[in-house]
All heavy atoms as an XYZ file, in Angstrom:
644
protein
N     -88.158   -118.072   -131.442
C     -87.032   -117.436   -132.362
C     -86.846   -115.952   -131.929
O     -87.926   -115.187   -131.912
C     -87.551   -117.657   -133.729
C     -86.487   -117.179   -134.654
S     -86.921   -117.530   -136.410
C     -86.756   -119.253   -136.568
N     -85.530   -115.621   -131.607
C     -85.359   -114.201   -131.221
C     -85.633   -113.231   -132.296
O     -85.591   -113.622   -133.446
C     -83.802   -114.239   -130.891
C     -83.459   -115.660   -130.626
C     -84.366   -116.512   -131.520
N     -85.980   -112.094   -131.902
C     -86.178   -111.010   -132.862
C     -85.058   -110.801   -133.769
O     -83.956   -110.764   -133.284
C     -86.562   -109.655   -132.172
C     -86.866   -108.565   -133.106
N     -87.870   -108.579   -133.915
C     -86.094   -107.514   -133.402
C     -87.910   -107.441   -134.552
N     -86.804   -106.788   -134.290
N     -85.235   -110.777   -135.049
C     -84.262   -110.559   -136.080
C     -83.569   -111.789   -136.585
O     -82.897   -111.876   -137.581
N     -83.916   -113.046   -136.088
C     -83.440   -114.416   -136.527
C     -83.849   -114.599   -137.880
O     -83.005   -115.164   -138.644
C     -83.684   -115.345   -135.513
O     -83.122   -115.261   -134.235
N     -85.074   -114.490   -138.232
C     -85.601   -114.805   -139.546
C     -84.866   -113.891   -140.549
O     -84.508   -114.339   -141.511
C     -87.192   -114.604   -139.620
N     -84.815   -112.644   -140.218
C     -84.120   -111.686   -141.157
C     -82.672   -112.192   -141.356
O     -82.124   -112.090   -142.470
C     -84.254   -110.184   -140.668
C     -83.651   -109.264   -141.574
C     -83.834   -107.789   -141.085
C     -83.189   -106.792   -141.857
N     -83.115   -106.770   -143.202
N     -82.039   -112.435   -140.250
C     -80.662   -112.796   -140.320
C     -80.497   -114.194   -141.150
O     -79.554   -114.293   -142.071
C     -80.066   -112.976   -138.981
C     -78.621   -113.471   -139.012
C     -77.908   -113.612   -137.605
O     -78.665   -113.430   -136.552
N     -76.743   -113.961   -137.603
N     -81.457   -115.009   -141.008
C     -81.327   -116.315   -141.835
C     -81.578   -116.085   -143.248
O     -80.758   -116.584   -144.087
C     -82.385   -117.306   -141.232
C     -82.475   -118.604   -142.032
C     -81.190   -119.369   -141.923
C     -83.667   -119.441   -141.472
N     -82.542   -115.056   -143.656
C     -82.677   -114.741   -145.067
C     -81.521   -113.999   -145.586
O     -81.023   -114.257   -146.859
C     -83.900   -113.932   -145.279
C     -85.195   -114.765   -144.982
C     -86.474   -114.118   -145.418
O     -86.432   -113.074   -145.987
O     -87.496   -114.702   -145.234
N     -80.710   -113.291   -144.808
C     -79.485   -112.649   -145.251
C     -78.472   -113.628   -145.539
O     -77.689   -113.441   -146.528
C     -79.077   -111.566   -144.303
C     -79.912   -110.298   -144.268
C     -79.551   -109.410   -143.122
O     -78.658   -109.742   -142.247
O     -80.227   -108.330   -143.034
N     -78.305   -114.634   -144.642
C     -77.332   -115.728   -144.713
C     -77.772   -116.556   -146.029
O     -76.863   -116.900   -146.795
C     -77.247   -116.650   -143.617
C     -76.699   -115.972   -142.475
C     -76.803   -116.757   -141.084
O     -77.223   -117.874   -141.109
O     -76.524   -116.036   -140.042
N     -78.975   -116.919   -146.316
C     -79.408   -117.582   -147.445
C     -78.995   -116.856   -148.733
O     -78.601   -117.295   -149.784
C     -80.974   -117.875   -147.379
C     -81.170   -118.934   -146.320
C     -81.393   -118.514   -148.719
C     -82.626   -119.325   -145.922
N     -79.406   -115.501   -148.676
C     -79.118   -114.606   -149.800
C     -77.497   -114.642   -150.293
O     -77.213   -114.756   -151.335
C     -79.626   -113.152   -149.577
N     -76.783   -114.489   -149.167
C     -75.322   -114.515   -149.491
C     -74.823   -115.872   -150.040
O     -74.078   -115.859   -151.011
C     -74.523   -114.198   -148.112
N     -75.296   -116.955   -149.501
C     -74.924   -118.320   -149.968
C     -75.515   -118.442   -151.378
O     -74.829   -119.060   -152.174
C     -75.463   -119.323   -149.021
N     -76.693   -118.063   -151.709
C     -77.312   -118.239   -152.939
C     -76.461   -117.427   -154.081
O     -76.235   -117.791   -155.190
C     -78.854   -117.667   -152.996
O     -79.622   -118.390   -152.068
C     -79.405   -117.740   -154.345
N     -76.144   -116.161   -153.726
C     -75.169   -115.405   -154.563
C     -73.964   -116.252   -154.881
O     -73.562   -116.329   -156.179
C     -74.890   -114.042   -153.939
C     -75.843   -112.923   -153.940
O     -76.858   -113.116   -154.782
O     -75.786   -112.092   -153.163
N     -73.411   -116.786   -153.911
C     -72.207   -117.471   -154.112
C     -72.361   -118.785   -155.006
O     -71.592   -118.950   -155.900
C     -71.591   -117.964   -152.760
C     -70.444   -118.793   -152.794
N     -69.036   -118.331   -153.185
C     -70.197   -120.106   -152.662
C     -68.371   -119.286   -153.273
N     -68.881   -120.420   -152.859
N     -73.299   -119.658   -154.749
C     -73.478   -120.740   -155.351
C     -73.955   -120.481   -156.829
O     -73.424   -121.280   -157.742
C     -74.362   -121.799   -154.670
C     -73.879   -122.128   -153.425
C     -75.830   -121.350   -154.598
N     -74.677   -119.618   -157.019
C     -75.162   -119.319   -158.415
C     -73.976   -118.879   -159.210
O     -73.741   -119.421   -160.420
C     -76.298   -118.374   -158.434
C     -77.721   -118.845   -157.970
C     -78.701   -117.617   -158.013
C     -78.158   -119.985   -158.763
N     -73.170   -118.001   -158.745
C     -72.081   -117.504   -159.549
C     -70.919   -118.373   -159.567
O     -70.323   -118.487   -160.628
C     -71.633   -116.070   -158.962
C     -70.569   -115.434   -159.922
C     -70.354   -113.994   -159.670
O     -71.039   -113.465   -158.888
O     -69.475   -113.345   -160.319
N     -70.445   -118.840   -158.437
C     -69.177   -119.682   -158.450
C     -69.302   -121.160   -158.785
O     -68.537   -121.814   -159.212
C     -68.449   -119.487   -157.131
C     -68.155   -118.067   -157.085
C     -68.646   -117.092   -156.337
C     -67.021   -117.460   -157.755
N     -68.043   -115.826   -156.538
C     -66.957   -115.951   -157.437
C     -66.102   -117.939   -158.782
C     -66.036   -115.096   -157.943
C     -65.182   -117.053   -159.181
C     -65.163   -115.544   -158.858
N     -70.391   -121.704   -158.308
C     -70.653   -123.173   -158.623
C     -71.359   -123.431   -159.865
O     -71.003   -124.166   -160.677
C     -71.275   -123.778   -157.262
C     -70.505   -123.736   -156.143
C     -71.692   -125.253   -157.694
C     -71.074   -124.158   -154.816
N     -72.443   -122.723   -160.169
C     -73.190   -123.015   -161.336
C     -72.736   -122.229   -162.458
O     -72.918   -122.569   -163.624
C     -74.859   -122.764   -161.074
C     -75.608   -122.947   -162.349
C     -75.286   -123.410   -159.871
N     -72.057   -121.140   -162.229
C     -71.498   -120.294   -163.226
C     -72.559   -119.408   -163.870
O     -72.471   -119.160   -165.074
N     -73.509   -118.915   -163.259
C     -74.513   -117.975   -163.787
C     -74.179   -116.551   -163.392
O     -74.206   -116.376   -162.098
C     -75.844   -118.444   -163.316
C     -76.133   -119.804   -163.752
C     -76.960   -117.443   -163.859
C     -77.569   -120.459   -163.203
N     -74.064   -115.669   -164.305
C     -73.812   -114.303   -163.882
C     -75.068   -113.812   -163.163
O     -76.096   -114.111   -163.497
C     -73.615   -113.514   -165.272
C     -73.189   -114.577   -166.129
C     -73.887   -115.941   -165.773
N     -74.714   -112.920   -162.166
C     -75.873   -112.359   -161.283
C     -77.014   -111.876   -162.050
O     -78.080   -111.730   -161.755
C     -75.055   -111.420   -160.249
C     -76.202   -110.689   -159.245
C     -76.676   -111.886   -158.258
N     -77.503   -111.151   -157.264
C     -78.837   -111.386   -157.281
N     -79.429   -112.240   -158.170
N     -79.584   -110.715   -156.364
N     -76.702   -111.115   -163.239
C     -77.809   -110.408   -163.898
C     -78.603   -111.366   -164.592
O     -79.756   -110.882   -164.953
C     -77.115   -109.347   -164.916
C     -76.420   -110.147   -166.066
C     -75.713   -109.064   -167.020
N     -75.141   -109.858   -168.071
C     -73.974   -110.560   -167.951
N     -73.297   -110.498   -166.873
N     -73.468   -111.130   -169.062
N     -78.311   -112.638   -164.691
C     -79.213   -113.527   -165.477
C     -80.234   -114.180   -164.628
O     -81.380   -114.581   -165.098
C     -78.375   -114.698   -166.048
C     -77.616   -114.270   -167.201
C     -76.934   -115.378   -168.024
O     -76.172   -116.159   -167.315
N     -76.946   -115.485   -169.299
N     -79.999   -114.456   -163.353
C     -80.848   -115.023   -162.447
C     -81.086   -114.364   -161.204
O     -80.117   -113.849   -160.531
C     -80.484   -116.500   -161.968
C     -81.310   -117.195   -161.062
C     -80.370   -117.460   -163.287
N     -82.356   -114.086   -160.880
C     -82.673   -113.315   -159.671
C     -83.488   -114.272   -158.736
O     -83.805   -115.358   -159.078
C     -83.628   -112.222   -160.005
C     -83.116   -111.134   -160.884
C     -83.057   -111.560   -162.279
O     -83.938   -112.115   -162.912
N     -81.920   -111.369   -163.053
N     -83.546   -113.893   -157.474
C     -84.200   -114.762   -156.569
C     -84.699   -113.895   -155.492
O     -84.532   -112.834   -155.233
C     -83.155   -115.838   -155.844
C     -82.134   -115.055   -155.132
C     -82.293   -114.704   -153.722
C     -80.830   -114.818   -155.788
C     -81.140   -114.016   -153.074
C     -79.826   -114.127   -155.039
C     -79.959   -113.814   -153.781
O     -79.052   -113.224   -153.074
N     -85.812   -114.515   -154.817
C     -86.468   -113.933   -153.720
C     -86.567   -114.979   -152.566
O     -86.549   -116.208   -152.993
C     -87.842   -113.278   -154.079
O     -88.726   -114.417   -154.665
N     -86.610   -114.533   -151.266
C     -86.503   -115.564   -150.242
C     -87.790   -115.087   -149.382
O     -87.954   -113.998   -149.061
C     -85.338   -115.398   -149.433
C     -84.052   -115.728   -150.359
C     -85.434   -116.524   -148.332
C     -82.749   -115.375   -149.791
N     -88.557   -116.111   -148.933
C     -89.713   -115.787   -148.096
C     -89.824   -117.007   -147.106
O     -90.099   -118.098   -147.571
C     -90.953   -115.591   -148.794
C     -92.256   -115.338   -148.144
O     -92.040   -114.971   -146.923
N     -93.377   -115.282   -148.732
N     -89.518   -116.831   -145.945
C     -89.562   -117.889   -144.737
C     -88.822   -119.140   -145.302
O     -89.297   -120.193   -144.985
C     -91.119   -118.292   -144.594
C     -91.795   -117.105   -143.958
O     -91.369   -116.317   -143.077
N     -93.050   -116.880   -144.322
N     -87.631   -118.934   -145.702
C     -86.805   -119.956   -146.129
C     -87.034   -120.561   -147.386
O     -86.345   -121.504   -147.894
N     -88.082   -120.099   -148.098
C     -88.460   -120.722   -149.459
C     -87.790   -119.769   -150.589
O     -87.950   -118.460   -150.418
C     -89.901   -120.652   -149.760
C     -90.298   -121.658   -150.806
C     -90.482   -121.306   -152.191
C     -90.590   -122.988   -150.726
N     -90.661   -122.278   -152.843
C     -90.807   -123.414   -152.079
C     -90.574   -123.956   -149.793
C     -91.098   -124.788   -152.376
C     -90.875   -125.304   -150.114
C     -91.153   -125.672   -151.233
N     -87.023   -120.210   -151.453
C     -86.291   -119.427   -152.477
C     -86.968   -119.585   -153.785
O     -87.364   -120.712   -154.137
C     -84.836   -119.953   -152.545
C     -84.062   -119.044   -153.685
C     -84.139   -119.797   -151.265
N     -87.338   -118.531   -154.426
C     -87.924   -118.559   -155.724
C     -86.797   -117.968   -156.709
O     -86.399   -116.839   -156.657
C     -89.236   -117.681   -155.852
O     -90.081   -118.155   -154.932
C     -89.715   -117.631   -157.209
N     -86.443   -118.788   -157.679
C     -85.535   -118.408   -158.712
C     -86.327   -117.992   -160.003
O     -87.183   -118.644   -160.381
C     -84.634   -119.547   -159.127
C     -83.833   -120.157   -157.957
C     -83.239   -121.548   -158.438
C     -82.883   -119.228   -157.479
N     -85.774   -116.804   -160.519
C     -86.273   -116.382   -161.758
C     -85.173   -115.946   -162.756
O     -84.088   -115.738   -162.282
C     -87.348   -115.131   -161.677
O     -86.561   -114.113   -160.884
C     -88.577   -115.575   -160.749
N     -85.512   -115.740   -164.001
C     -84.334   -115.254   -164.933
C     -84.320   -116.244   -166.119
O     -85.319   -116.817   -166.359
N     -83.309   -116.012   -166.724
C     -83.059   -116.819   -167.948
C     -81.587   -117.443   -167.972
O     -80.568   -116.718   -167.683
C     -83.067   -115.859   -169.119
C     -84.413   -116.227   -169.960
C     -84.525   -115.454   -171.185
N     -85.896   -115.377   -171.323
C     -86.632   -114.395   -171.704
N     -86.054   -113.296   -172.046
N     -88.002   -114.329   -171.685
N     -81.499   -118.632   -168.479
C     -80.025   -119.184   -168.702
C     -80.089   -119.976   -170.084
O     -81.163   -120.039   -170.657
C     -79.805   -120.339   -167.706
C     -79.571   -119.758   -166.318
C     -80.836   -121.410   -167.628
N     -78.965   -120.138   -170.660
C     -78.884   -120.639   -171.997
C     -78.976   -122.100   -172.159
O     -79.287   -122.737   -173.179
N     -78.708   -123.026   -171.073
C     -78.726   -124.322   -171.042
C     -79.537   -124.871   -169.879
O     -79.605   -124.415   -168.713
C     -77.285   -124.802   -170.808
C     -76.253   -124.385   -171.894
C     -74.898   -124.595   -171.509
C     -76.591   -125.047   -173.277
N     -80.299   -126.059   -170.281
C     -81.286   -126.567   -169.312
C     -80.588   -127.122   -168.053
O     -81.001   -126.941   -167.039
C     -82.006   -127.778   -170.100
C     -83.127   -128.287   -169.216
N     -84.215   -127.664   -168.840
C     -83.172   -129.506   -168.582
C     -85.008   -128.429   -168.097
N     -84.408   -129.483   -167.905
N     -79.353   -127.667   -168.398
C     -78.623   -128.242   -167.122
C     -78.307   -127.197   -165.989
O     -78.331   -127.375   -164.857
C     -77.315   -129.027   -167.549
C     -76.145   -128.185   -167.616
C     -75.297   -127.961   -166.490
C     -75.752   -127.620   -168.777
C     -74.156   -127.233   -166.553
C     -74.585   -126.856   -168.929
C     -73.851   -126.699   -167.868
O     -72.656   -125.842   -167.827
N     -78.078   -125.969   -166.587
C     -77.792   -124.686   -165.602
C     -79.089   -124.434   -164.777
O     -78.950   -124.241   -163.619
C     -77.306   -123.506   -166.366
C     -75.827   -123.691   -166.709
C     -75.175   -122.413   -167.067
C     -73.796   -122.652   -167.333
N     -73.002   -121.295   -167.351
N     -80.228   -124.570   -165.446
C     -81.387   -124.305   -164.641
C     -81.693   -125.342   -163.524
O     -81.937   -125.080   -162.387
C     -82.658   -124.325   -165.653
C     -83.972   -124.222   -165.069
C     -85.025   -124.545   -166.141
N     -86.403   -124.198   -165.492
C     -87.147   -124.994   -164.918
N     -86.811   -126.256   -164.570
N     -88.329   -124.577   -164.399
N     -81.397   -126.659   -163.901
C     -81.574   -127.733   -163.014
C     -80.446   -127.659   -161.852
O     -80.829   -127.833   -160.620
C     -81.541   -129.035   -163.614
C     -82.565   -129.306   -164.592
C     -82.485   -130.751   -165.307
C     -84.030   -129.304   -163.938
N     -79.289   -127.389   -162.247
C     -78.131   -127.166   -161.273
C     -78.367   -126.184   -160.376
O     -78.026   -126.239   -159.088
C     -76.759   -127.177   -162.168
C     -75.656   -127.334   -161.241
N     -74.317   -126.846   -161.559
C     -75.315   -128.063   -159.961
C     -73.456   -127.206   -160.595
N     -74.109   -127.995   -159.696
N     -78.770   -125.025   -160.882
C     -79.139   -123.855   -159.912
C     -80.109   -124.347   -158.753
O     -79.907   -124.039   -157.619
C     -79.705   -122.716   -160.614
N     -81.197   -125.042   -159.114
C     -82.170   -125.440   -158.195
C     -81.473   -126.374   -157.262
O     -81.681   -126.314   -156.016
C     -83.439   -126.173   -158.921
C     -84.340   -126.574   -158.030
C     -85.678   -127.204   -158.703
O     -85.787   -126.869   -159.818
N     -86.373   -127.987   -157.940
N     -80.698   -127.433   -157.670
C     -80.137   -128.415   -156.827
C     -79.256   -127.797   -155.839
O     -79.258   -128.196   -154.620
C     -79.269   -129.474   -157.761
C     -80.292   -130.298   -158.527
C     -79.325   -131.214   -159.493
O     -78.192   -130.933   -159.588
O     -80.119   -131.764   -160.323
N     -78.385   -126.862   -156.195
C     -77.448   -126.357   -155.274
C     -78.101   -125.317   -154.275
O     -77.741   -125.319   -153.130
C     -76.180   -125.603   -155.941
C     -75.368   -126.797   -156.770
C     -76.422   -124.478   -156.795
N     -78.957   -124.502   -154.734
C     -79.688   -123.732   -153.939
C     -80.427   -124.450   -152.808
O     -80.556   -124.103   -151.599
C     -80.617   -122.741   -154.681
C     -81.587   -121.957   -153.625
C     -79.766   -121.704   -155.473
N     -81.047   -125.525   -153.255
C     -81.844   -126.310   -152.296
C     -81.044   -127.015   -151.189
O     -81.521   -127.355   -150.048
C     -82.488   -127.639   -153.037
N     -79.714   -127.082   -151.370
C     -78.656   -127.687   -150.387
C     -78.273   -126.751   -149.462
O     -77.510   -126.972   -148.401
C     -77.568   -128.362   -151.050
C     -77.984   -129.522   -151.693
C     -76.829   -130.163   -152.513
C     -77.179   -131.372   -153.377
N     -76.170   -131.963   -154.189
N     -78.607   -125.357   -149.646
C     -78.102   -124.257   -148.661
C     -78.840   -124.390   -147.280
O     -80.024   -124.679   -147.103
C     -78.439   -122.901   -149.222
C     -77.546   -122.719   -150.513
C     -78.153   -121.764   -148.271
C     -77.934   -121.471   -151.253
N     -78.088   -124.331   -146.243
C     -78.559   -124.440   -144.951
C     -79.665   -123.373   -144.664
O     -79.479   -122.100   -144.955
C     -77.415   -124.213   -143.843
O     -77.937   -124.266   -142.621
N     -80.888   -123.860   -144.191
C     -81.874   -122.853   -143.979
C     -82.961   -122.846   -145.005
O     -84.011   -122.356   -144.764
N     -82.637   -123.342   -146.227
C     -83.533   -123.267   -147.301
C     -84.511   -124.428   -147.184
O     -84.157   -125.702   -146.915
C     -82.974   -123.390   -148.686
C     -83.708   -123.705   -149.864
C     -82.011   -122.193   -148.995
N     -85.735   -124.020   -147.132
C     -86.909   -125.128   -146.916
C     -87.274   -125.739   -148.280
O     -87.854   -126.855   -148.346
C     -88.092   -124.465   -146.340
C     -87.816   -124.062   -144.899
C     -89.029   -123.341   -144.294
C     -88.699   -122.772   -142.849
N     -89.832   -122.024   -142.319
N     -87.178   -124.999   -149.334
C     -87.634   -125.383   -150.770
C     -87.267   -124.421   -151.710
O     -86.891   -123.134   -151.430
N     -87.360   -124.870   -153.067
C     -86.989   -123.984   -154.170
C     -88.046   -124.041   -155.226
O     -88.502   -125.142   -155.552
C     -85.659   -124.289   -154.685
C     -85.259   -123.489   -155.931
C     -84.496   -124.296   -153.698
N     -88.544   -122.796   -155.644
C     -89.459   -122.774   -156.861
C     -88.502   -122.388   -157.897
O     -87.939   -121.284   -157.864
C     -90.659   -121.783   -156.576
O     -91.391   -122.221   -155.343
C     -91.499   -121.684   -157.632
N     -88.437   -123.094   -158.921
C     -87.656   -122.755   -160.095
C     -88.406   -122.286   -161.204
O     -89.029   -122.954   -161.893
C     -86.838   -123.992   -160.448
C     -85.689   -123.724   -161.429
O     -85.659   -122.560   -162.015
N     -84.754   -124.556   -161.628
N     -88.328   -120.979   -161.581
C     -89.045   -120.388   -162.546
C     -88.065   -119.742   -163.718
O     -88.493   -118.892   -164.331
C     -89.919   -119.010   -162.068
C     -91.034   -119.581   -161.043
C     -91.763   -118.238   -160.397
C     -91.961   -120.501   -161.555
N     -86.862   -120.268   -163.615
C     -85.915   -119.876   -164.583
C     -86.274   -120.411   -165.946
O     -86.582   -121.708   -166.194
C     -84.525   -120.422   -164.161
C     -84.077   -119.786   -162.846
C     -83.397   -120.105   -165.339
C     -82.771   -120.459   -162.353
N     -86.253   -119.588   -166.958
C     -86.513   -119.948   -168.370
C     -85.146   -120.347   -168.985
O     -84.208   -119.826   -168.610
C     -87.076   -118.714   -169.230
C     -88.489   -118.279   -168.790
O     -89.262   -119.286   -168.402
O     -88.868   -117.224   -168.841
N     -85.293   -121.270   -169.936
C     -84.112   -121.584   -170.719
C     -84.244   -120.987   -172.088
O     -85.385   -121.327   -172.830
C     -84.025   -123.131   -170.798
C     -82.827   -123.684   -171.789
C     -83.833   -123.807   -169.497
N     -83.325   -120.220   -172.497
C     -83.386   -119.624   -173.847
C     -81.993   -119.772   -174.308
O     -81.010   -119.098   -174.058
C     -83.624   -118.132   -173.789
C     -83.928   -117.505   -175.066
C     -84.360   -116.019   -174.871
O     -84.095   -115.404   -173.985
N     -85.091   -115.504   -175.908
N     -81.740   -120.815   -175.246
C     -80.359   -120.942   -175.823
C     -79.891   -119.808   -176.518
O     -80.713   -119.079   -177.104
C     -80.693   -122.183   -176.858
C     -81.994   -122.850   -176.344
C     -82.747   -121.681   -175.721
N     -78.658   -119.635   -176.480
C     -77.905   -118.587   -177.188
C     -77.970   -118.804   -178.736
O     -77.781   -119.977   -179.066
C     -76.441   -118.623   -176.659
C     -75.688   -117.411   -177.316
O     -76.099   -116.532   -177.921
O     -74.455   -117.468   -176.975
N     -78.204   -117.753   -179.342
C     -78.391   -117.843   -180.853
C     -77.148   -118.379   -181.480
O     -77.152   -119.112   -182.510
C     -78.716   -116.543   -181.429
C     -80.303   -116.186   -181.025
C     -80.583   -114.681   -181.634
C     -81.910   -114.496   -180.978
N     -82.357   -113.205   -181.534
N     -75.976   -118.151   -180.874
C     -74.783   -118.678   -181.488
C     -74.656   -120.245   -181.380
O     -74.086   -120.919   -182.271
C     -73.490   -118.035   -180.815
N     -75.186   -120.766   -180.275
C     -75.223   -122.092   -180.112
C     -76.072   -122.881   -181.077
O     -75.872   -123.889   -181.627
C     -75.635   -122.415   -178.590
C     -75.839   -124.008   -178.388
C     -74.791   -121.999   -177.637
N     -77.226   -122.230   -181.459
C     -78.229   -122.651   -182.222
C     -77.702   -122.657   -183.835
O     -78.303   -123.330   -184.655
C     -79.540   -121.975   -182.275
C     -80.184   -122.102   -180.908
C     -81.423   -121.289   -180.874
C     -80.494   -123.568   -180.550
N     -76.834   -121.821   -184.195
C     -76.321   -121.632   -185.497
C     -75.473   -122.800   -185.969
O     -74.744   -123.371   -185.303
C     -75.568   -120.357   -185.771
O     -76.238   -119.179   -185.202
């Protein structure tokens, strides 16, 4: 692998992750964070609905170059939804 290729791949994964989380899953950037290590993406943060947690993992896993996803996103329903 040429020098810089791993870094470039991680940058591409990061850009794609930003896109799919915000535009496909509909999660604001401040709610979910991620880290990338050798193609493995770890998701952290909080969402209000369980399906968004699962959907985030599903779409990130489909990004080219992603080897796997660790989903550490917590689900914390909005208090307005619970009332």
